[in-house]
TORDOLUM-616803 format. One record per residue (C-alpha): residue in one letter; x, y negated, z negated. Coordinates in nm, 3 decimals, padded with zeros to 5 digits. Example, Ala and Ser with C-alpha at 12.3 -4.5 7.8 and 13.67 -1.06 7.14 Angstrom:
residues 2
SITE;rest;x;y;z
SITE;a;01.230;00.450;-00.780
SITE;s;01.367;00.106;-00.714
This chain:
residues 257
SITE;rest;x;y;z
SITE;m;-04.302;02.703;03.316
SITE;n;-04.031;02.443;03.265
SITE;k;-03.660;02.515;03.307
SITE;l;-03.586;02.524;02.935
SITE;t;-03.852;02.791;02.880
SITE;t;-03.717;03.024;03.146
SITE;n;-03.357;02.950;03.050
SITE;i;-03.410;03.056;02.687
SITE;k;-03.565;03.384;02.799
SITE;h;-03.294;03.451;03.058
SITE;l;-02.999;03.367;02.833
SITE;r;-03.145;03.578;02.554
SITE;a;-03.168;03.870;02.796
SITE;l;-02.804;03.815;02.903
SITE;k;-02.709;03.864;02.539
SITE;g;-02.906;04.191;02.532
SITE;l;-03.128;04.067;02.248
SITE;t;-03.499;04.130;02.189
SITE;q;-03.716;03.840;02.071
SITE;e;-03.705;03.989;01.722
SITE;q;-03.324;04.010;01.721
SITE;f;-03.295;03.662;01.871
SITE;a;-03.527;03.517;01.605
SITE;k;-03.310;03.667;01.329
SITE;e;-03.005;03.488;01.472
SITE;f;-03.184;03.157;01.406
SITE;n;-03.369;03.257;01.089
SITE;v;-03.711;03.188;01.245
SITE;p;-04.021;03.404;01.305
SITE;r;-04.038;03.601;01.631
SITE;s;-04.360;03.416;01.713
SITE;r;-04.165;03.091;01.734
SITE;i;-03.929;03.233;02.000
SITE;s;-04.230;03.372;02.185
SITE;s;-04.398;03.031;02.185
SITE;y;-04.089;02.871;02.336
SITE;e;-04.047;03.137;02.605
SITE;e;-04.416;03.124;02.700
SITE;d;-04.415;02.742;02.713
SITE;r;-04.670;02.711;02.431
SITE;a;-04.438;02.493;02.225
SITE;t;-04.139;02.265;02.278
SITE;p;-03.822;02.328;02.075
SITE;p;-03.728;02.034;01.848
SITE;v;-03.391;01.864;01.883
SITE;d;-03.233;02.051;01.592
SITE;f;-03.324;02.384;01.751
SITE;l;-03.185;02.269;02.086
SITE;i;-02.856;02.195;01.910
SITE;e;-02.860;02.545;01.761
SITE;l;-02.928;02.696;02.104
SITE;s;-02.642;02.495;02.255
SITE;n;-02.403;02.614;01.985
SITE;f;-02.521;02.975;02.013
SITE;f;-02.472;02.997;02.389
SITE;n;-02.180;02.747;02.403
SITE;i;-02.366;02.565;02.680
SITE;p;-02.433;02.186;02.683
SITE;i;-02.791;02.085;02.597
SITE;d;-02.835;01.898;02.927
SITE;a;-02.753;02.218;03.120
SITE;l;-03.016;02.409;02.918
SITE;i;-03.279;02.146;02.995
SITE;k;-03.196;02.025;03.348
SITE;n;-03.060;02.329;03.533
SITE;d;-03.230;02.648;03.642
SITE;l;-03.005;02.917;03.495
SITE;t;-03.221;03.217;03.583
SITE;s;-02.989;03.335;03.862
SITE;t;-02.676;03.310;03.648
SITE;s;-02.470;03.587;03.492
SITE;e;-02.202;03.577;03.225
SITE;d;-01.953;03.514;03.509
SITE;s;-02.141;03.200;03.617
SITE;f;-01.989;02.997;03.335
SITE;i;-01.636;02.880;03.267
SITE;k;-01.504;02.766;02.931
SITE;i;-01.390;02.405;02.897
SITE;g;-01.289;02.309;02.545
SITE;n;-01.545;02.453;02.306
SITE;e;-01.825;02.473;02.560
SITE;r;-01.908;02.682;02.862
SITE;v;-02.027;02.493;03.168
SITE;l;-02.215;02.625;03.466
SITE;f;-01.983;02.700;03.755
SITE;p;-02.206;02.661;04.061
SITE;i;-02.162;02.911;04.345
SITE;t;-02.362;02.866;04.666
SITE;v;-02.449;03.142;04.913
SITE;d;-02.613;03.156;05.255
SITE;s;-02.923;03.350;05.361
SITE;e;-02.713;03.667;05.387
SITE;n;-02.588;03.620;05.028
SITE;e;-02.236;03.537;05.149
SITE;e;-02.047;03.273;04.955
SITE;l;-02.011;02.926;05.108
SITE;i;-01.727;02.681;05.063
SITE;e;-01.808;02.335;04.928
SITE;i;-01.618;02.051;05.093
SITE;v;-01.517;01.760;04.872
SITE;p;-01.522;01.462;05.112
SITE;e;-01.231;01.217;05.102
SITE;e;-01.453;00.922;05.015
SITE;a;-01.599;01.116;04.718
SITE;s;-01.278;01.272;04.586
SITE;a;-01.253;01.018;04.302
SITE;g;-01.604;01.112;04.191
SITE;y;-01.514;01.480;04.175
SITE;l;-01.356;01.426;03.833
SITE;r;-01.699;01.320;03.702
SITE;g;-01.909;01.570;03.892
SITE;y;-01.698;01.889;03.911
SITE;s;-01.906;02.064;03.639
SITE;d;-02.242;01.919;03.745
SITE;p;-02.441;02.171;03.955
SITE;e;-02.642;01.891;04.114
SITE;y;-02.325;01.716;04.234
SITE;i;-02.185;02.039;04.379
SITE;e;-02.519;02.126;04.536
SITE;h;-02.512;01.808;04.746
SITE;l;-02.163;01.867;04.889
SITE;n;-02.141;01.980;05.251
SITE;k;-02.067;02.350;05.292
SITE;i;-01.897;02.574;05.547
SITE;k;-01.840;02.945;05.587
SITE;l;-01.493;03.085;05.657
SITE;p;-01.524;03.462;05.695
SITE;f;-01.148;03.527;05.700
SITE;l;-01.090;03.416;05.339
SITE;p;-00.990;03.668;05.070
SITE;t;-01.226;03.747;04.784
SITE;g;-01.288;03.476;04.527
SITE;t;-01.460;03.140;04.496
SITE;h;-01.317;02.878;04.731
SITE;r;-01.353;02.503;04.776
SITE;a;-01.199;02.256;05.025
SITE;f;-01.019;01.946;04.896
SITE;p;-00.897;01.638;05.089
SITE;i;-00.526;01.550;05.076
SITE;k;-00.400;01.191;05.063
SITE;g;-00.044;01.068;05.110
SITE;d;00.277;01.241;05.215
SITE;s;00.394;01.399;04.888
SITE;m;00.332;01.753;05.013
SITE;l;00.480;01.753;05.363
SITE;p;00.429;01.923;05.602
SITE;v;00.065;01.892;05.488
SITE;k;-00.045;01.560;05.637
SITE;s;-00.263;01.298;05.474
SITE;g;-00.622;01.363;05.581
SITE;s;-00.581;01.740;05.583
SITE;y;-00.793;01.973;05.370
SITE;i;-00.663;02.242;05.137
SITE;v;-00.892;02.542;05.101
SITE;a;-00.818;02.692;04.760
SITE;r;-00.940;02.974;04.536
SITE;f;-01.063;02.906;04.184
SITE;i;-00.828;03.026;03.906
SITE;e;-00.991;03.055;03.565
SITE;n;-00.684;03.052;03.340
SITE;v;-00.365;02.846;03.344
SITE;n;-00.170;03.163;03.265
SITE;y;-00.266;03.304;03.607
SITE;i;-00.056;03.040;03.782
SITE;n;00.234;03.187;03.983
SITE;n;00.548;02.975;03.952
SITE;g;00.642;02.797;04.273
SITE;k;00.302;02.835;04.440
SITE;t;00.090;02.534;04.534
SITE;y;-00.233;02.441;04.357
SITE;i;-00.504;02.180;04.347
SITE;i;-00.505;02.071;03.983
SITE;l;-00.788;01.867;03.834
SITE;s;-00.690;01.700;03.507
SITE;k;-00.810;01.429;03.271
SITE;s;-00.494;01.220;03.314
SITE;e;-00.406;01.263;03.684
SITE;g;-00.742;01.333;03.847
SITE;m;-00.712;01.561;04.150
SITE;v;-00.362;01.639;04.284
SITE;y;-00.203;01.898;04.512
SITE;k;00.141;02.009;04.390
SITE;r;00.382;02.297;04.361
SITE;v;00.343;02.415;04.002
SITE;f;00.580;02.574;03.750
SITE;k;00.465;02.692;03.408
SITE;q;00.647;02.548;03.108
SITE;i;00.386;02.666;02.860
SITE;e;00.593;02.851;02.601
SITE;e;00.861;02.581;02.593
SITE;h;00.657;02.259;02.613
SITE;n;00.289;02.356;02.666
SITE;m;00.322;02.174;02.999
SITE;l;00.299;02.235;03.372
SITE;l;00.583;02.104;03.588
SITE;m;00.429;01.934;03.893
SITE;v;00.661;01.919;04.193
SITE;s;00.612;01.746;04.530
SITE;d;00.758;01.905;04.843
SITE;n;00.856;01.557;04.960
SITE;k;01.162;01.494;04.742
SITE;k;01.121;01.118;04.735
SITE;y;00.854;01.185;04.470
SITE;d;00.988;01.279;04.127
SITE;p;00.854;01.586;03.943
SITE;y;00.650;01.522;03.630
SITE;y;00.499;01.716;03.342
SITE;l;00.126;01.765;03.289
SITE;p;-00.003;01.871;02.944
SITE;v;-00.190;02.202;02.962
SITE;q;-00.473;02.062;02.747
SITE;d;-00.543;01.802;03.017
SITE;v;-00.615;02.064;03.284
SITE;l;-00.983;02.093;03.382
SITE;e;-00.972;02.309;03.696
SITE;i;-00.710;02.511;03.885
SITE;w;-00.741;02.605;04.253
SITE;e;-00.478;02.819;04.425
SITE;f;-00.385;02.744;04.788
SITE;t;-00.541;02.978;05.043
SITE;c;-00.506;02.783;05.369
SITE;s;-00.496;02.429;05.506
SITE;i;-00.708;02.261;05.771
SITE;n;-00.528;01.983;05.959
SITE;t;-00.743;01.707;06.104
SITE;q;-00.465;01.535;06.303
SITE;e;-00.219;01.652;06.565
SITE;y;00.152;01.659;06.480
SITE;d;00.397;01.487;06.711
SITE;e;00.736;01.641;06.790
SITE;h;00.927;01.419;06.547
SITE;e;00.698;01.513;06.256
SITE;l;00.731;01.883;06.330
SITE;k;01.110;01.865;06.311
SITE;i;01.105;01.667;05.985
SITE;s;00.837;01.892;05.835
SITE;s;01.020;02.214;05.912
SITE;i;01.344;02.078;05.764
SITE;a;01.162;01.958;05.450
SITE;n;00.989;02.293;05.414
SITE;m;01.318;02.480;05.453
SITE;l;01.489;02.265;05.188
SITE;t;01.197;02.308;04.950
SITE;q;01.206;02.684;04.983
SITE;l;01.583;02.683;04.935
SITE;g;01.541;02.479;04.616
SITE;v;01.287;02.728;04.479
SITE;e;01.517;03.022;04.557
SITE;l;01.813;02.849;04.389
SITE;k;01.608;02.786;04.075
SITE;e;01.506;03.152;04.060
SITE;l;01.868;03.258;04.111
SITE;q;01.980;03.026;03.832
SITE;k;01.729;03.185;03.593
SITE;t;01.869;03.532;03.662
SITE;l;02.225;03.413;03.595
SITE;n;02.144;03.241;03.264
């Protein structure tokens, strides 16, 4: 059986529909659905479009990817479509962490929703992480001191922009900025924006439109790949202290207004 055949049967079952009920949704005989699921016939393009609209899943995902191990929670909504959110596990069914390599970070914007791209990323297992789906992202530059360029941020996937906690740090993937690591403040009700703030104050804050956001990953831990020298430690601790003080002053100002 080809992938499309098994995918139609599996996705129909996820909806809790019999072949008869499924056929009524498309105004076709039950025998036609049966022929597709048993690989006795190939759905025409117009029916593939109807399937894509019904499941809110791109046609290429229906044809190219094996969806038989997916559940309703395996998909995330982006725009008007749901895309497969790949999760990899080891032989003991424990979730693995994909590592986005530094040299491929630019390509992540194109491949973040492609299961084949994610499948080929290197993976590690960190047993001390809290529950949730995690991924490791490379950090470039000095905008988020004390996190050094070359470090990795291990972060937990957040499905909705409304789940962002003001003042926490996130990996944000967006159409306009690509992949960035910033301290984030919601300005949704006022401007439908996120305020993106660097801990290194030589970088100015900027606004990111909510509609540009593709993925949100909340900081869990960082992995440093270089040793700090004494001078950097002193500067980093001072910068961190000033950043925290600035956050506390902002919160205090809100309570006084």
